N, C-alpha and C positions, 0 to 999 in steps of 0.2 A: 430772383433767379429767372423767373418766367415772365414772358411778355404780357400775360393776361393775369389780371387779379382774380383771386379765388374767393368768391363770396359765400360758398356753401349753398345748400339747397334744403328747404324745408318741405317735407312730403306730407301732404294731408290727403287722406283717401277715405272716401265714403261711397260704397257701392250699394245701391238700392235697386228695387225692382217692382214691377207690376206684373204679376204672373198671369199668363194667358194659356189655358189648357186646350185650346182649340187647334193646335198644330197636328200634323199627320204623324209626328214622331213624339215619343215621350220626351219630357224635358227634365234633365237632371240638374239639380241645384249644386253648383260648385262652390260659390262663395256667398255668404249670407251676412248682410249687415256688417261689413268690415269698416270700422272707424278707427283711425290711428294717426299718430303724428310722429315723425322722425326728424330730429333737428340736426343742423350742421355740427360736425365734430362727433357725431354718434355713429357707432357701428352696431347695427341691430341684427340679431340672429333670428331668422324665421324658422321655427322648429315645430315638429309635430310628427305623428305617425305617418306611415306610407299611405298615400291617397287622401291626406288631410286637406290638400289644396295649397300647399306651400308654393310650388312652382307656378300654379295658376295665379296666385296672388302676386308673385313677383312679375309674371308676364303682364298682368293687368296694370300694374304700376308703371312698367316700362313701355307700355303701349304696344305689346307684341301679340296680343290676342287678335286673331283674324276671323274668328267665327263665334257664333252664339249670340246671346242677347245680354246686354249690359245696361245698367242704369246707375246713376250716381255721379259723383264729382271727384276729380283728382286735382289737387292744387300743388304747385311747386313754387316756393317763395311767395305764397299767397296769390298766385295767378294760375289760371288754367294752362294746361299744356299747349305750347305753341310750337312753331316750326323750329325754333332754335333749341328746343328741348333735346333733340337728338344729337346736336353738336356739343351739348354740355352735359351729357350723360354717357355712361358706358355699361355694357352688359356682357359679363363673362360667362360663357356657357359651361355646362358641366363637362362636355367632351373637349379635349384639347386638340384642335385641328390646325396643324401647321405643315408647311412643306418640309419633309424630313431631311432632304439633302441640302438645305440651307443651314448656315450657322446661326447661332443665337444673335450675333451681331448683325448679320445680314437681314434676319427677320425683323429686328428692331429698326434697321435702316429703312427697309421698305415700308414699315409701319409709319415711320416719321415722314417719309416722302408722300405717303397717301393721306395721312391724317392731319398734318400741319399745313396751314394755308400758305398761299404764295408769298405772303409778306415775310415769312421766315427765311433768313439767309442760310447758307450751308453751315456756317459756324454755329448759328443758333439751333439748327437741327441736331448737329453733333452734340451740342451742350445739353439739349433735351434728352437725347439718347443716353448720355452719361448720367444725367440726373435720375432718370427712370431706372437704369440698371443699378445705380448706387442704392436707390430707395428700396429696390426689391432684391438686392443681393445677387445680381446676375453677372458681376464682373469676373468672377472666377471661371465662368463657362462661356465667356463672350465669343471665343473662337471655336467652341465645340459644335458639332453638328446636332441638330434637333433630334434626329433619329426617329425610328418607329419600331414596330414589332420585328421587322426584317433588317434593321440597321441600328447598330449600337449608337446611342446618343446620350442626352442628358437624363438625369433622374426624374422620377415622377413629380417630386416637389419643385424642382427647377422648371419642369414643363408647365406646371400650373402657374408658377410665378411669371413665366414667359407669357402665358395667355393673359394674365392680368396686365403685364407691362405693355403688351400690344394695344389693349383696349384703353389704357389710361395715357397713351402717348400725348394726347391733346389736353391732358390734365383736367378732366371734367370735374364738376362739383358733385355729381351724383353717380354712384357706382352700384350696380346690381351684380351679385355673384350667385350663380346657381350651383349648389353643392361643390364648393371649391375644394373640399377635403375628401371627396369621394375617391376611394381606391388608394388612399395614403395611410401609412401607419401613424400612430399618435404623435411621434416626434416630428415627422415630416409635416403633418397637418398643423401642428402648433407653429412650426417654422413658417409655413405659408401664411397663417392668420396673424402671426406677429408682424410680418412685413406689411400685411394688409392694414393692420392697426396703425402703422405709420401714416397711411393715407388719411385715416380719420383724424390723426393728430394735426393734419394740415387743414382742418376745418372742412373736410369733405363729408358728405353723407353717404353711408354705406349700408346696404341691405344685403344679407347673405342667407340663403337657405342652407341649412346644415343639419346633418344627422350624426349622432354618436360622437359628439366632441368630448375630448378628455376634460377633466376638471380645470387644467391649466388653459386649454383653449377656450372653454366656456367663460373663464374669468376675464378674457380679453373683451367680451361683449359689454357694451354700456347699456344696451337695452335688449330684451328678449320678447319676441312676439310668438306666442304659442297658438297654433291653429289645429283644430280637429273638426272633421266633418264640415269644413267650410266656414266655421265660426271661430272667432277669437276667444281663447280661454284666458289669456292674460297678455297684457302689453304694458311693460313697465321696466324699471331697472332690473338688470339681470341678477344682481346680488340680493334682490328682494323676492324673487320668484319662489324660491323654496320656502321661505318663511310665510309667504302668502298662502300657499297650499297647506302648510302645516296648520295655519290658523283656521283652515276649513275642516280640520280634523284628520288630515292624512298624516301618516307616519313615514318619516324619512330615515328611520333607524337602520334599515337594511341597505341603504344606498350611500356609498361613499362619494359618488359623483352627483352633484345636484342636477346635472343634465339628464342622467338616467332616471332620477326620481321624478322630475316634472314630465318627462316623456311617458313614464309608466302611468302617471296620473291622468294625463289627457288621453292616453290610449285606453283607459278604462281597466287597466290591469292591476291597479293598486287600490284596494278598498280602503274606506275610511275607518280608522280605529275608533272613532267616536260613535259609530253606528252600533246600536244594540244587537243588530242581526249579523254584524260582521261585514256587511256590504251596504253601500249607500248609493242613492241614485246619482251616478257619476256620468250620465250620458252628456254628450256635447252641449245639448240645449240647456241643461241644468247648470253646468259649469260656466257657460257663456252668460247666463242670467246672473249668476253670482258675481262674475267679473264686472258686469255692467252696473251692478249695485255697489261695487267697491269704490274706494278712493282712487284706484288706478285708472278707472275709465274716465276719460276727459273728452268733452265735446270740443272740437277744434275752434280756435278763435275766429277763423274765417268762415264759419258756418253761414253767417248772414250773406256772404258773397257768393255762395255756391250756385244758387239758381240763376243769377245773372250771367255767370260764366260757363254754363253747362254746354253751350254750343261749341266751345273750343276744345272739348275733350278729345275729339277725333282728329285733330289737326295732324297732318302728315308732313314729313320732311320734304323739302324741295331743293335745298342748296347743298352743294358738296364743298369740302374744304379746298380742293384744288380744281384747276380747269380740266376739261375733258382731254385736251392734248397732253397735259402733264400726267393725268391718270393713265392714259394709253401708253405713253412712253415708259412709265414706271412698271406697269404690268407686263409689257413686252420684255423689259429687262429681267423681271423676276421669273417669268415663264422660261426665258431663254437660259438663264443660269440653272434653273431646276432641271430643264431638259438636257442641257449639255453635261450635267453630272450623272445622268442615268446611263452610264457607259454600258452596263449589261443590257439595258433595253435597246439602246442604239445599235450595239453590236449584234444583238439578236435580230433586230429588224433588217439590218443590212445582210447578215448571214442568211436569213430566211429567204430573201430575194435572190441571193446567189444560188442557193440550193434549188429552189423551185424553178428558177430560170434554167439552170443546168439540166434538171430533170425534163423540163419541157423541150429544151433543145435536143436532148438525147432521144426522146420519144419521137419528135417530129424532125429529126436530123435530116437535112438535105431535101426536105419535101419541096421547098420553094424553088430549088434548082432543077427539079424534075421537069422533063419536057411536057408542056401542057397540050392537051387536045382541044379541039373546038367544041367538045361536049363537056357536060358536067361529069367529071371523073372522080376517082378516089383521091387523086392529088388535089383536086379542087376542094373536095370536102375536108381533107386534112388541113389544108392551109386556112380555110375559113373556120375550122374547129379551133385552131390555135388562137386566132384572134378572139373568138368567143370566150375561150378559156382565160386568156389574158385579161379580157375586160371584166369577167366575173371574178377573177382573182383579186382585182383591185377593190371590188365591192366587198368581198369576203374579208379582205385584210383589215378593213375598218371595224370589224366586229370586236377585235381585241382592244380597241381604244376606248370602248364604252365604259368599262370600270374606271379607267384613269380619268375620263371626263367627269364621272360622278364624284370622284375624290375632289377634284378642283371645283366641282359644282357645290359641294358642301362648304368649301372655303368661300366661294362666291356668295352663297346665301348668307353666311355669317357676316361677311364684310358689307354686303349690300344692305342687309337689314340694319347695320350700324351706320348707314349713310356715308360710307367711306368713299365710294366711287359710283359712277353711273353704270347702267347696264350696257350702254353703247361702248364705253371704254373697255369693259371686260370682253364684250363680243368682238370688238376690233382686234384687241391683243390676241385673243384666242385664234382668230382667223389668220393673223399674220405669222405667229410663231410656228404653226404647223407646216408652213410651206417648205422651208429648207430641207427638213428630214424627208418629207414626202417626195420632193424633187429628186434628192439623192437616191432614195430607195427605188424610185420609179426608173430613173436612168439606168441603174444597175440591171434591173429586171429586163427592160426592153432591149438594151444593148446586147446582153448575153444571148437572149432567146432569138433576137432578130438575125444575128449573123450565124448562129448555129443552125437555124432552120433554113437559112439561105433565102430570106424574103427579098423582094425586088430591090436590087442594088442601085438605087438612085437617090442622090442626096436630098432632093426636094421631097420625094416620097417618104424617105426615112425621117426627115425632120417633121413632116406633117403627121406621120404616125406617132412620133414621140410627143408632139404637142397635143394631139387629140386624146391619146390615152392618159396624158397627164391631167388634162381638164376633166376627164372621166374620174381620175383618182381624186381630184379635189372635190368634185361633186359628191363622190362616195363618202369622203371624210366629213363634209358638211352635212350629208344626209345622216350619218351616224351621230353627229352633234345634235341634229334636229330631233332624232329619236330620243337621245339622252335628255334633251331640254324639256320635252313634253312628257317624259315618263316620271312617275313618282319614285322609282327605285331602279337600280341597275338590273335587278332580276326581271322587272317588267320590260325594260328596254331590250334586254337580251331575248326575251320572249317575243317581242314584236319584230325583231330583225328577220327571222325566217319568213314571216309573212311579206315583209317588204322585199326580201330577196326573191320570193316566189313571184311576186308581181313584176319586178324588174326583169327577171330572167325569162319569164314567159312571153313577154311582148317585145323582146329585143330583136326578133326576126330570125333567130336561128332554130329554136325548137319548133316553132310554127312560122313558116314564111308569112310575110305581111299580107300577101294576096290570098292566103287561105284562112285568115282570121274570120270568125263569124261576124256578120254586119254589126251586131250589137256590141262587139268588143273592139272595133277598129279605133275608137277614141282612146283606148288604153295605150296603144302604141305611140301616140303623140305625146303622152305625159311620162313615158318611160325613157329616161335619158340614155340608158344603154342602147336603145334602138338607134339613136342618132350617132352615137359613137361607133357602133358596129357597122352601120350603113356607110359611114365615111371611111372606115378602115377597109371594108371590102372593096369599095370603089377605088380607093387609093392603091390597093394591092393588085387588083385584077385589071386596071384600066389599060395596061399595055400587054396583057397576056392574050393568048389565042382563045382561051375559054371565057373571055370577058363577058360576052353576050349571054352565054349559057348560065354563068354564075349569077349575074345581075338579074336575069329573068327568073331564075329559080327562087331567089330570095325577094323578088319584086322590088329591087332597088334601082330600076331603070328610071332615067329622067331626073335624077337628083344630082345637084352640084355639090361635090364634097365640101367645098369651102363654106357652104351655108351652115354646115355643122358647127363651125366655130362660133358664130354669134348665138346659135341656139344653145350650145353648151354653156356659153358665157351667161346667157339668160337664166339657165338652170342654176348656175353658181350664185347669181344674185338672188334668185327665188329661194334657194335653200338657206342662204344667209338671212334673208328676211324672216323665214320660218324660225330659224335659230334665235334670232333677236326677239321675236314675239314669245317664243317659249321661255326665254330667260327673263322676261319682264316679271317683276314681282307680282304675285297674285293679289288681285284686288281684295281688300278686306270685306268680308261678309258680316262683320260685326254690326249688330243692330243696337241702337240706343233707344230705350223706351222712355217715353215722356212720363213725368210724374208731377205732382203738385210740389209745392215748396218742401224742403226737407223736414221742416218742423211738422208738417202734416202727414208725412209718409209713415205708414205703420211699420214699426221696427221689426216685428217678427216675420214680415213678409219680404224683407230685403234679401236680394239674391242676385248672383250672376248665373245664367243658365246656358246650356248648349243643347242643340238638337242632336239626337242620337237614335239609332234603331232600338226597338223595344226589347233589348236583351241587356246585359250580359252578366255583369260582375256582381257577386255578393261580397260584402265587406269581409276582410279577413278576420278570422276569429282568434281571440287570444287563448292560447292553450298552455297549460302548465305541464311540467314533467309528469306529475301524477296523472293528468288526463291521458297522456300517451301510454303510461304503464297500464292503466285500467283498460283502455280500449283494445290493447293488443296482446295482453299477457296470455290470453287463452289461445290465440291463433298464430302467434309468431314464435316458432320453436327455437329453443336454445341449441347449442352445439358444443362439442368438446373444445373447439377453438384451435387457433394456430398462433404460436408465438412468433414474434418478429425480432430478430437480433442482428446487429451489425457492429463491426469493430474496425476502427481505423479506415473507414471508407475515404478514398481519395478519388477525385475526378479531375481530369485535365483535358484540354482541347488543343489541338495543333496537329502539325504534320507528322511529328514523331514524339515519342515519350520524353526524350531528352529536352526538346525545345517547346514542349506544350505548356500552355498557361494553366496553372492550377486554380480550379474553381472551388473545389472543396479540399480542405487541408487536414484530413484526419478527423472523421466524425464517428462517434460511437454512441450506442444506446440500445434500448430494448423496449418492446411493448408486448404485454401478455394479454391473453384473452380476457375480455371484460374491461379493458382499459382504453382510455382515450389519451392520445399523446398530441400535444400542440407543438408545431414547429413555428417558432417566432424569430423575428429579426427585422432589421430595416431593409429598405429597398436595396437590391443587389447583394443581400447577405448570403444567398444560396438556398433559400427555403424550397422554392419550386424545383431547383436542381436536385436537391436531396430527395424530395418526394418522388421525382421521376426516376431516380436511381433505385429507390426502394421498390417502386412499382415496375421496375425494369422497362422504362419507357425511353431510355436514351439509346439512340441508334448510332451514335458516333462518339469519338473521344476515347480516353483511356481510363479504365477503372481498376483500382486495386483495393485490397482489403478483404474482410470476411463478411459474409452475409448468410444468415440462416433463417429459414421460414419453417416453422414446425419442427425445428431441430435438424432440418435437411439443408444442405448447401445447394439449393436449387432456386431457379427463378420463380416468381409468383405465376401461378396459372390462372387463367380467366375463370376456371371452374370454381375456385374458392377465393378469388380476389376481384375487387371492382375499383374503378377509378372514376371519381366525379370531377370533371373539369370545371374550370372557373366560369366558362360560358354555358348558358342554358340553351342547348341546341335541340329543338324539337320541331315537329311539323306543326306550323302555326294554326292550320285549319282543323287539326284533330282536337277533340275534347280531352280532358284529363283522363277520363276512363278509357277512351280509345288508345291513348298513348301507352297506358299501363297494360292494357290487354294485349297489344301487339308486342310489348316487351316480354310479357309472360309467354306468348306463343313462340318467340324466338329464343328466349334465354333458359327456359326450363327444359330439362332433359327429355329424351324420348320416352314414350310409354305413359306419360301423364295425360289423362283425358282432358278434353277442352274445358269441361265444366270445372275441373280442379284448377286449371290455369286461371280461369276467370275468378274463381274464389281467391286464389293467391293475389291477383290484382286488386280485388276488393279489400283484402286484409291489409295489404301494403298501403292502399289509399287511406284506409281508416287509421292505421297506425301513424301516418304522417299528417292527419288532420285535413285531408283534402276532399272528404265526402261532400262538403257543402258546395264545392265547385266541380263536382264530378262531371257534369255535362256542359261545362263552360269551355269554349275553345282556348287553347294555350295562348294564341295571339302573338303579335309582333308589332313592329312600328306602324304597320298599316291595318292590322286587324286587332280590335280591342279584345283583351283576354284577361287572364289571371294576373295577380300582382307579382312583384319581383320575388317576395318571400315564398309564395306558392309555387312559382316556377322553379325556384331553387329546391324546394322540397320534392317537386316532381322529378327533377334530375336525380336526386338521391333515390327516389322510389324506383326509377328505371334501373339503376345500377344494383340495387339490393334485391331485385325481383327473384333471383335464384339463391337468395340467402347466403351470400358469401361469408367466409370466415374472416376476411381481412378487407377493410374499406379504407381507401385513400381519398382524401378530399382536398382540392386546391382552392383556397380562399372562398369557402362557402358563404361567407357573410358580406362579401364585397357589394357595396351599393345598397345595403339594408340598414334600417335604423336599429337602435339597440333592442327594442321590443321584438321586432320580427327576427332579428339575429338570434335572440334567445329562444324563440319558438323553433327556428330551424335547428339550432344546436341541441335543444332539448330532445328533438326527434332523433338526432344522431346519438345522443347520450343513451336513449332508450335502446337503440340498436346495439350499442356496446354492452348494455346491461344484459343482453341475451347472449353473453359470452363471445361477442365479436371483438376483433382487434381493430381499432380505429386510429388512423394517423392523419393529421389535418394541419395544413398551413393556415395561419390566420394572422391578421394584423388588427390592432386596436380593438380587442374584445372588451366588452363591458365587464364589470366585476362579476355580474351574475353569469355571464358566459364563461369567463375565466374559471370560475369555481366548478364548472362542469368537467374540467379536464383532470385526469389523474397525474399525468407526467408532463414535463416541459423540456424541450430542447431549444436552446438559444444559439443563434448563429450571428456572426458579424464578419462581413467580408470573407466568407468561406471558412472562418475559424469557429470552433465550438467554444462557447464561454460558459455553458451550463447544461447539465442533464440531471434530472432527478424529479422529485415530487413537485408538482405545481404549487401545492400549498406551502412547501418549505422553501421555495425559490426566493421570496423576499428576505427570509432569515439568512439564507446563504450570502446574499449580497450585503447584509447588514452586519456580517462578522467583523471582528476587529481588524482582520487582514485587509479588508477593503475600506472599512470606516464609513460606510453609508448607513442611513437609517430611513426607512420608509415612513413618511408622515402619516399620522393617524387620519383615516378616512380616504386616503389616496387609493385609486384603482391600482391593484398590484400589477396589472399588465402595463400600465403607463410607467410605473416606477421601474419595472424590469426593462422596458424598452430604452429608457433614459440611461439606466445603469449599463445595459448591454453595449450601448454605443459610446460609452465613456464620457457622457455629458455631465455626470455628477461630480462634485468636488469632494475628495476624500477628507478625512479628519485632519490630515497633515497639510491641507490646502492645495493638494495637487490633483490632477486628473489621471485616471488610469487609461492607458492606451488599450486598444483591442488586443494587441499582441500580449500585453501584460495580463489581461483578463483571461486569455487563452492559456497562458503559462500557469496561472494560479489554478485554473480548473484542472489541467492535466496533472497537477500535483495534489489535488484535493481528494478527500475521502469519497466524494461522489464518483470520481473517475475510477478509483480502485473498485468501488462497488459494482460498476458496470462489468469489469473483467470477472469479478467473482461470481456475479449472477449468470453471466454467459457460460462460464466453465461449469458451474453447478448444473445448469439446465442441460448442457451437452452430456455431462456425466450421467445424469438420470436417463437421458434419452438413449445413451449407449447401453445402459443396463437393461432398459426395456427392449431394446433391439435384440440383444442376445437372448433374452427370455422368449421373445416371440419368433426367434430364428429367421429373421428377415435378412438372409445372407446377401441378397442382391444389392442391398443399400448400406452395408456395413462400412464401406469405404467413405461414405459421406461424412462420418464423424472423425475419421482418422486423417483428414486432410492436414497438410502442414499449415502453419499459422498464417503466413502472409503470401497468399497466392492470388492471382488475378481472378476477380469475381466473374468476369465474362468467360474465363476458362471453366470455372465451376459450372456455369449455366450450360456451356456447350457440351460438357461431357456427361452430366448427371441428370439432365432434364428429360423427362419422358416426352414423346411427341405430343404436341398440342392437338386436341380434337375439339370439334364443335358440339354443342349440346343437341343440335338437330341435324338431320341428314341433309345432303345437298338438295335433294328433291323437295324436302319440307321447307328449307330456306327459300328456294325459288318460288314455291307456291305462296308462302306467307308474304314475301316481299312483293310479289306480283299483285296480290290482293291489297296490300297496303298502298301500292302505287295507283291501282285502280280507284281506290277510295279517295286518295288525295286528288287524283285527276278529276273525279266527279265533283268533289267539293270546290276545286279550283275553277271548273267550268261554270259552276253556279255563282261563284263570288268574283273570280278574275277571268272572264271569258277569253281575253286575248292570250294570256299565258296558257290557259287550258287548251286552246285550239292549236297552238304552235307545236305542242308535243306530238300531235298526230300528223300534222300537215307538213311541217318544215323538213323533218328528216326524210320522209318519203319523196318529197320533191327533189331534194339534193341528189338522192340515189338515182332517180329517173334521169335527171339531167346529165350526170356523169356517165351513166350507161349509154346514153345517146352520143355523148361526146367521144367515147372511145370505142364505139361500135365497130368501126372499120378496121381496127387493128387486130 
């Protein structure tokens, strides 16, 4: 089928080291004595706890490590890595980065255009696209938009398969996948890995880092590589890993999923049953030594060839699949299609210029037609002010393009690192595509403002002004590109922009005339391109006016030929593009290769890959059990009477009117009582997050009907006794864990509590969540090293429970975490529920241990409810004779329920149940009737208690009719929301927090810290000067 034969690839990796402690920074060992072999046709899962070194190992094998010190030898097909390695391998990143407004077919088309060589004809490219889409099951969505958070598109599983399809378009022999199942439920994850397994069946070598796979997904692996603390704990057949650790004395009786068992072992969380003390020395070094003494440890056959080929390990790619011309043409087409479909952005850009030009024209209306005097008058100043504003407006307009440039920059970095196209092609395409929209926007702005103000009515002068301001616009755009290219993040680029604006605006000749510049700063006016634009515009406008001499003398613009500005501005365009190109060039690798003797003489225990880092930060996460959490917090974390949460026949629709609205939730009922944890589960698009947002009253649009009671009251949740933990961990990266919790205590605890008590509460929450070991570690982000993902998730929970809420909502708290850390996080949540709190949580693919922490379960499929009841009894419900299913012994209940919920299981009569049938069966089941009975009984008891306590003002809440609009209930019965702290206290605390953030930012990120103070003040001063005369 394909024009290239597929021979597979054998991966042989051995990373050794010679440690040198004389550097100015500490050296952290990341990988230690990694020796392994992966053969063609094998799919190898690289598994281990968070921070074990899985991704580092994958990056080392794929040649993507750019920093640190490395030694050892990597062989592919018995040869060192060479330049053709990159064209015969693929690397699928964890994040799926695609242009959202392209269809799946268009994305694959452009991938084929860029990744297949010039020898392929159009028909052969189309055949390859069809073959790849067939292989990965993308035919059903080939015409669908990719989509993103703001645009409806394909599902998460399809998106991941699209990422794989793009990378394997040239059918490489070796494929690396970094966390391909992250963020997917168990069914979707198995779907993705099943299609990936087809690639291995074609004699390709596949290595995938993966966490928390279901037993079915784990069974797809032919080999498993277990890594912990940078060492290999096991490398061998996947179906023999469990028996290997059992032979070492570990017990797997509590684990239905072999993946959960082996992760628990290498994480140090599963003690050996053979030990007389109940615990055994299960540290990474000991397990690694046991593995190397076992039959599974094999020295590669090519070991004798390692030393002779060591010099080739650092070979870098130099050839691209297609010519530079073809690359540029394809990228221009892709950028143009993407830009042309951004109708909202295009309309906003054009509309913005119409509005701003109209406002300027109205403010300066008719100033150009005023009779000019021979002196510098108010009219002279007004006209020159307009041109200065117009020039700076083009500079400021480019600020908004920086985030978009960074999005495409992420795509560029991914494709450039895969050797898809050259930097020159991307740079040229980016420079070309921006011109049409910039030109159209510019013409609209200049034409409206020019004639409304009544500037000099001469065709030559008008065209010259149009040309000069357009060149200034282009330079400004390329300047923004330059800032984006040299900045590590959009935040840093946006922070640098005010400084650039300060420089450009100060030396343009308006705020300070050129003749009045201090001698030491005159050079700055020559490198400020707005100076040449402004000088040419003023000469062009005043050259035929009576006040020509006065104006030019005032600004020191005499003796300059306006036409000289054109080549000067053109030179600035070239210069900016050169800077952009340099900024886009891939960073040179700083990876150092240490020399060593022959491999046979290298000491095994000293083998390592290391990186240089500052002498801080991270302590390894500690494995905590539920009992640990109970012991440490039982005395300090008070219980409460609690609040029940009940809802019946909740329906949610979106649209312009209730009659034509699309129904997202189609009648959902349930209840959660104090001390209980309820899991909301379902496949992608089932409506889990929508239901959670409804229960937390976070939906601001749409139509809601049904009944909703919290604490027996028909009212919305209040922030006083409810908290919502979002899926993303949003914290100030430079703050430590303790600082984050202390500021949360200052803001969230009610008035009257002393500061010392607030700090004690922060310490109690920190200890309850097991964060005391990292109390003084920065939270961190992509640029600042900080705490682990599990610790960040626990910190998010800690911030939200600071005021001890009665009800806690959590949206996907275990996303991106392995099974062990997920269990730690959910154990802490379980402990919160044990203190009589009500917990509602959306979750996908929980391990058996995590699933057993929940009391109740609500299953959704395409907005329909298929189950509510006891989590423990859920498998039994789906195993009834009515459905004819039976959960296999040892299977994870969550995986079984996800398959049953989506109608993927075959019933006893040989048929499959549709989601509509499952919903119908549930609505007629005993479980559904029990919901109504429980809600009625709870409301009856609440009514009796109300009458006894004579709370007359709220008696109407329980007498409401059955099916009324929930939003109407909220609107009429909810008390006004109040904040825990006064406005003055909030302002003081937030100001102190901002000052502390700014101080830390100045020390760590000086550019971003300085712009906070300088940029805003400068803008205000300039605009005050600009409109001073009105």
